[in-house]
C-alpha positions in Angstrom: 1.8 34.4 23.2 2.7 32.4 20.1 1.4 28.9 20.1 1.9 26.2 17.4 0.2 22.8 17.9 1.0 20.0 15.4 -1.0 16.9 14.9 -1.5 14.1 12.4 1.6 12.0 13.0 1.3 8.3 13.0 3.0 5.0 12.3 2.7 4.1 8.6 4.1 1.6 6.1 6.4 2.7 3.3 4.3 4.1 0.5 1.7 5.5 2.9 0.4 9.0 3.3 -0.3 11.3 6.2 -1.7 14.8 6.5 0.0 16.9 9.2 -1.6 20.0 10.6 -0.4 22.9 12.6 -2.8 25.2 14.4 -1.3 28.6 15.1 -2.4 31.4 17.5 -1.0 34.4 19.3 0.2 36.2 16.2 -1.1 37.5 12.8 -0.9 34.2 11.0 -1.8 35.5 7.5 1.2 37.8 7.5 4.0 35.3 8.2 5.8 32.7 6.3 5.3 29.2 7.8 7.7 26.4 7.7 7.8 22.7 8.4 11.0 21.1 9.8 11.7 17.6 10.8 14.3 15.9 13.1 15.3 12.3 12.8 16.9 10.5 15.8 20.5 11.6 16.3 20.3 14.1 13.5 20.0 17.9 13.2 16.6 19.5 12.5 16.2 20.1 8.7 13.8 22.3 6.7 11.2 20.3 4.9 8.9 22.9 3.3 8.0 26.6 3.6 5.1 28.7 2.3 5.1 32.5 2.1 2.4 34.6 3.7 0.7 35.6 0.4 -1.1 32.7 -1.4 -0.2 31.8 -4.1 3.1 32.7 -2.6 6.6 31.3 -2.7 6.8 27.7 -1.8 10.0 25.7 -1.3 10.8 22.1 -0.6 13.8 20.1 0.5 15.1 18.1 -2.5 14.4 14.9 -0.5 10.6 15.5 -0.4 9.9 17.3 -3.8 7.1 15.6 -5.6 6.0 13.7 -2.5 5.1 16.4 0.0 2.8 19.4 -0.4 2.6 22.4 2.0 -0.5 24.5 2.1 -2.2 27.0 4.4 -5.7 28.1 5.4 -5.5 31.7 6.6 -9.1 31.6 7.7 -8.3 28.7 10.1 -4.8 29.9 11.1 -3.6 26.4 10.0 -0.7 25.2 7.9 -0.7 21.6 6.5 1.8 19.2 5.2 0.4 16.5 3.0 2.9 13.6 2.7 2.7 10.8 0.2 4.8 7.8 -0.8 6.5 7.9 2.6 9.9 6.3 3.0 11.6 5.0 6.1 14.0 8.0 5.9 11.0 10.3 6.4 10.8 9.1 10.0 11.2 11.8 12.6 9.5 14.5 14.6 7.8 17.1 12.4 7.6 20.7 13.7 5.9 23.7 12.3 7.7 27.0 12.8 7.3 30.7 12.4 9.9 33.4 12.4 8.6 36.6 14.0 11.2 39.4 14.2 14.1 38.3 16.4 12.6 35.0 17.4 11.8 31.6 15.8 9.1 29.6 17.4 8.5 25.9 17.1 5.6 23.7 18.2 6.0 20.5 20.3 6.1 18.4 17.2 4.3 15.3 15.9 6.0 11.9 15.4 6.0 10.2 12.0 7.3 6.7 11.9 7.6 4.8 8.6 8.5 1.1 8.7 7.4 -2.1 7.3 
């Protein structure tokens, strides 16, 4: 069964950095595009970054995080990462990793990132 387990969230001050990780299991990780989403309180879930299966593959970022966040993957460890830098209060939210396997999109339980001074 598909499992996605995020970690690395914390409370940080503006300008800080965090490295989020997502350990995947239950599917052929190296053959699927992986995506990070986030959800702020009282807002809809939004796409943050996505990385295609083949590295160097297609990588896309939300405009709000371009130049500050970097997505990467380690197919040997079945893990996808999101390096965040220069964090802003508006980056606060629960961060989820996700995979779309035909007919179903799976999410992990999320990891909380809180940015405040």
